[in-house]
N, C-alpha and C positions, 0 to 999 in steps of 0.2 A: 753510369750506363749500364747497358749489355752489349755481348755482341751474339747474334743467332748464329749457328752452325748444323750442321749435320754429323755426327759422330757416326764412328765404324757400325755401328747397329744401323745404320739409316734413321735412326730417331731425331726428331728436330731435338735441339739443344742451347742452351744460352750458357755464356759464361761472363759473372759480374765484373767490371771493372771498377778501379779504384777511380778514385777524383781526377788522380795526374792520368789515368788512361792507361796504367801497366797493369797487364792480367797476374789473375791470381794463380798461385802454380797449383793448387791445392785443386785432385777432380773433385772432391767432395763439396765444393762449391759450384757444380755444375746443374743444372736442374732441367731432366729428361721432361719432353713434352710429347707423352703418349695421347692417339685416339683412346678416351675413355678415361685417361688416367693422367694425374700431376703426381710427382717424385718430388721435393724439395728437400736437400739435402747441406748442412753447416751453414745456415746462412742466420747471422747474428740480428740483435733484435735492432741495433741502430740502421741495418740496412734493408730489413726485411719488408715496410712499406714500398720502398723503390722498385724493390726485387719480384712484390707482390704485383703491383704497377705494370710493369714490365711484361710480367707474365700474362697477365689478364689481357691486355693491348695485344699479343700477339696469338692469345685464342679466339679475338675477336675477328682480327683480321686475316691471318693466316691460318687458323685452325677450327672453324666454328662447330665441327662435331665435338672438340676437347671440352665444348662450353658443359656438357653434359657429362662432368668428369665424377666416375664413381668412386676414387678413389684419391683417397688424399693422406699422404704420409710426411710427417713434420721428422727427420731426425737431428734437426738441428738442437745443438746443448744450450742449454740456459735458456733458451726459447719458446715461446706457451705453444704446444700442439695443435690449439684449434685457431691458430690464427690465420690458416690456411681457408677455412670458411671464409672469414668476415672479410680478411684483404683481398681475395680474389671474386667475392660476390658469388659463390655457388652456396652461400650456406641457405641456411630455413629450412634443412630436410627436416622433415618430418617423419621417423620411420613408421608410425601407425597406418599411412598411407598408403607405404610401398607393401604391407605383408599382404600375402596371396595365399588366404587361408581356403580351405575346401569344405571345412564344417564348423565355421565360428562357432564358439560357445556367446553365451548373453551374459549381462552381469547377472543376473537368478542363476542361471547356471553354473558359471563360475561360483557364487558365493555357493552355491550347494558342494562343490565339491571339495570345497577350500575346507569345509566343516565336515563333510565325509572324512577327509585326509586326515584332521586332526581329532575329531571324534571317533577315535580307535579305542583299543587297549588300555590307551595312555589316561585316560579317565577313570577305566577300573581299577585303575591300579594306583591313582592318586589314595586313596584309604591307606594305603600300604606306606606311599610317602611319606604322608602325613606323621604316621607311625615312627617314621626315622626322624623324624622334625620335631616333632611337639605341636600341640592342639594352635600356640597363639603363633609361634616361629613359623610352623609352616603356613598357615591363614596368611602371614604378611609375606612370606619369602616367595606364596605363588605368585602374590600381584608381582611383584618385585622383578621376577625370573620372566612373567610374561611379557609384564612392559618392554624388559630390554630382548625379549626376542623378538618383538614385534615391531621394534625401531631398529632391529637389525636386518630387518626384513624388507622393511622402510629401503635400507639402505643398497640391501641386493637392488631393489627394483630401479631405486632412482639412479644409481650408477651405471646399470642396464643402459637406461635411457639415456644418458648421457653419453656413453661409449659409442649407443648407435648412432647419436648424430654425428659423433665424430669422425666415425667408422663409415660412415653412409650406405649403413645396414640396416633390413626392416627389423631385424630381432637375433637378441644372443641366450645362449644358453650360458650355464653356471660357469663352466671348464671356459670359455671364451670371455665372460668378463673377467676373471682373472687374469686368462691369459692379458687379454688388450689393457686391464690394469698396471701389469708389470713393464708392461711396454711403453708407460706413460707415466713410470715413477722415476725415479733418479736411476742414473745410468749404469751402477754397480749392479741394479736387482733386473734389469733387463735381460740379462739371458738366463734367466731363473725361470722366461714366463712360460715355456713350456711344461715345464715341474709343476709350477702353482696351476695349469690346468690340469695334472693329471693328478696333483694330489685331490683335487675337490670333487674331481670324479670318482676319484674310488673313495672316499667320503661320503658321496652321496648315495652312491651302490650300496657300500656298507650300511647307510642309511636305510632306503631303499628293500634291499635285499634283506636286511635285518629281522625290521617290522614284519615284512611277509613271512618271515621264519616264525616269530612271536603269535602273528597269527594263527598259524597251521598250529601253535600250540595249544595257543587257548581254545580253540573251537573243537581241537579234538579232547581235552579236557575234558569240555562241558559236555562232550556228545558220552564218552564213558562216563560221568556221573548218572546221566539218565538210564542209557542203558541196562548199566549196574542196577539201580534202582525197578529199571520194571522188568528185565529177563536175567540179573544175575548173572550176566555174563563175565568172566574174569579174562577177559583180553587185557594185553598190556596197551599203554599210551600208544605206543608205534602204531600196531594193528589201526587204529582208528583215524593215523595219519595215513596211512597207506591209503583208506577206502575214500581219503579227501583228491586223490591224484586226479581221476577222470573229471570229476564237477573241472575243479581247478583249471585243469585242461581245459575244458570247453569255456569256462567264462573267459578264457585270457586270450582266447587265439582270436577277436574281436580287436583289430588297429586302429580305431578311431576314437578318440576323448569323446567326444559326440554322440556315440552309439553306447558311451557308458553311463550316459546320463539318468539314462532311465534306473537302471541298477544304482546309480547313486541315491537316486529319490529313494527309491524301498528300502536300501539299507539305511537312512536317513531316516526315515518313518521308523524302521522296526527298531531301531538303535534308540530315538528319544524313547518311543513308549517303553522297550526294554528299562534305559534308565528310570523312567515316571515311576514302573514298579517298583524297581529297586527301591527308591526312597519312601515307598510305600512301607517296606519293612527297614530303611533304616531309620525312617522317622518316628516308629514305632516304637514306644516307652523307650524314649532317649533316657539315659543316665545322666547324672548331673558331671557340666564340665570338671568341677572338683577331683572327679575321680581320672582324668587323663592329665599326663605333666604339658604344660607350656612348652616346656623346651627340653628334648630327648639328650642327647649329648653329640659331642663334636666328631666321635668317630664315626657317627652314624650318617652324619650330614651328606659324604658324597653319595651314598645313596638315595637320598630324598633329592639331592642335585640331580643325580642319570636318572632316575625316574621323572623327573618334573620335564625335564627337557627332551626325555623320549615321548610324555605325553605330547609338547608340541611339535610333533613328526611332521606336521603340514609344510616345515619350512622346505623339503625337499621337491613340493609338487609346486610351488610358489611361480617360477620361470616358466616352466610348461603351461600352466595355467592362463597367466600374463601373455605369453606369446601368441596365445590361442583364442583370444576374448575379441569379439567383436569391436568394442568401445576400451582399449587398453587404458585409456587417459583414465576410467574411474577406478583402476582398481587401489591406486595409493591417491592421497588427498584427504577431505573433508567431507562426509564422511569415509567413503570409500568402500569398495568391497572386500579389502583386507581389514580396516579397522574394525566395522560392521563384524566382521566373522570373528576376529582374535576378542574385542569384546565378549562377545559370545559365550568363545569356548573357555577363554581364563576363566570368566566368571562361574561357569558350569564345573571348571576342576576345581576349583574354590571349594563350593557347596559340597558337591560329592567327597572329597579329600575332608573336609572338616567335620561332616554330619557321620560319615562311613566309619572314619576311625574313635569318633566320639563314641558310636553306636556299639564297634565290634571290640574296639581295646589291642591288646596283646595278642588278641585271636584273629587280625584280621589278616586276610590273604592275600594274594599277590592279584588276584581280579577280586572283586567285592562281591559278584555273583556266585564265585566259591563256597562265600558263607551265608549265601540265604538256603532256604529249607527245602532239601530236594524230593521231601515228601509232602511237598503241597502242591496242589496242581498249578497255584498261578505261581510259585517258583520255577516248576518246571518248564509252563509257558515264557517267564521270566528268561531262563539259560536258552532256551531256542528260539527266542526271538533276538537276545544276543547273537548268539555264537553265529546265525545267517546274516545280520547285521556286518559283522566282523570277514564273516567269508568273505561277503560281496563287495567289501573295503580292498580287500586283496588285491583286485586288478585296477584298481586306481594307482596303488605305490609300485606294481607291476607294469605299468604305464608309462609310469615316470622313468623307472629302469630302463626299459625298453626304449626310451626318447635318449639316453644315455649312451647305453651300448652299442643298439645296431646301425645308426647310420654312420659309425665307425669302422663296420664291420662290412656293411650290402655291398660297398666298391670292389670289395674281392670275389664275388661272384656274377658271373655270368647272367642268370637267373633266379635274382635275390627275393622274389616271393614264396616259393616255394622252400626255399632252406631258411626265411624268418620265421615260418610257422613251426619246422623242425627247431630252431632255436629256441623259443619261447617253449614248447613242451616240455626240452632237458632243460630248462630255466627253473619250470614250475617244479621239477622232481629235483631237481637240486635244493629250491630251499625246503621242500619237505626233507631231505633226507640231513640238510639243516640242523630242521627240527626235531629229527629224531634224534640226532648224537648230542642236542644240548634240550633235555625238556623241561629243566626247572628255569620255569615263569619268568622268579621275580630277580635273579640276578643277570637273566637276559635282556631284560627291557633296560634296566639299569646300564648294563656294559654297552648297549648300543646308543643309547642317548650319552654318554660319556664319552665313549670313543669315535663317535660319526657326527651327532649332532650338536659336541659343542663347536667342532670347529665346520659343522657348515652353518650354524646358528650365532656364533659369535665370533670366533677367532678371524675366519676369511672376510666378513664382512668388514670389519674394522679396517682391517687390511687394506681392501680394495677400496674404500671411502679415502685411506690416508691418499692410495697413489695416485687417485683420480683428481683427487684434488690438490696435488701437490705441485705443480706448477698452478694450474688454475681452476677455480680463483681464486687458491692459496690455502694455508691450514688454519687461516684466521687471525684473530686480534690474537700474541702472545703464543700464537700457535693450539689454538685452544682444541682443535679440532683433532691435531695429534694425540695432546692430552688425554682427551676424552676417551678416543679410539685405544689407546694405552692400556687405559683402566678395563674397558670391555674386554680386551684381548686377555689382559693378564686373567679375569674372573674366566673366560674360557679355559685357558690355561691350567689354572687350576684344578677346576671341575673334571677337565680332561686327565689328565692324573692320578687326582686320589678318588674318582669315581671307577675310572678302568682297574686299579689296583685294587680298589674294596670287591667290585662284582667280581672280578678273577680271584677273590679271598673267597667271597660266598661260595661260588663255582668249587673249590676243592675242600670247604664244608659239606 
């Protein structure tokens, strides 16, 4: 049984009584009933049904407004954190129906954005990745890494949807997913929830802004090649980077993802046509496969891993894209926007890497377009089209970085809109400055992939799923879900440390 009273704050409260009628001494057994909020603490599994019945009756009889509870938090030791919705009868929360979007994107628009975020300089670097893996090993490993990364993206999205239902919120970003996952996991780990959110934000920022820096290097190199061929101008690479600043600023002053869709479509078209033209050169007069090693060497594999993970750079825009969809339930599933996009992306990576390395062998550059003859008109058109496509892709990754940074900063300003525009300008300039300091494209791509994408794409999704499923529905038969996620996280950790160290050593050379 339970006794209701008002506490010192004037809130409705009750105290759970034992069968003998004696009160529990601990204040942790109190349940506060506030309008639009239910907070339950330290209720054992054995008593939770009776407790929930009492709370529900009180809500219906005494405080009807509280039936629309928007928050339900259980801090009970050893009990499931989502029993509240089931037992109180306030479940069946659909986060998708509570999203209020001014410019939602359709399935096709989301697929376009996903393809554009993934089909960047990474696909052009795949021949270099194969050079560090070998022809046959690179082909098999690319599909394996692609499958694992796609599966980990599924983990992110699925856990986000579960946590949205538990927390009764319409959407979550990466850091919120990490924080709430830690809060629902084992008690000793809950104090690290804020740190987890910070680390995931830091890794995604390194990924997004690092990719933007790599794009600046790539576009500047293409501009330099064409300018030197036509006008014999001997400018340094950094001068071309400075010339990119004004158009980059103008493009990235747009604040809505909806308005970036036309640029993504143009970029996709230019990039796909450019890749097709590069295939014309790649498939022309291919040497026999016997001239290329099937496996390179063990010490080169970290570069392959980092470059391939970098090529799957779209993981960082997954949650912003899913959160902005008109029909987010179509994002995962079969076939689903995510599966369609990733099958296309990984297949193109494998084809480009395999035949690009077969064609150019040990002469393969960090971007396969740099291997194409600049004296041919078609080669010049290709370099221009791909460079323009990469230039337009910058805006989508920049949007994802702003989606993380600006919400945490804007509350500090009374007039946030003009400050946001100034911040965008400064951030664009910062990416160009970093690109000018590290103009070596190959090690830069591998370092970004190993340092940030291993964390975001492999380690954290495995950890998050383990924590989200820790209490309910559990880790499965013989804890299979735990062992599976340990393997994924170990794979990511090995890639993180070996890829980072190898890339830094390449910078030294």
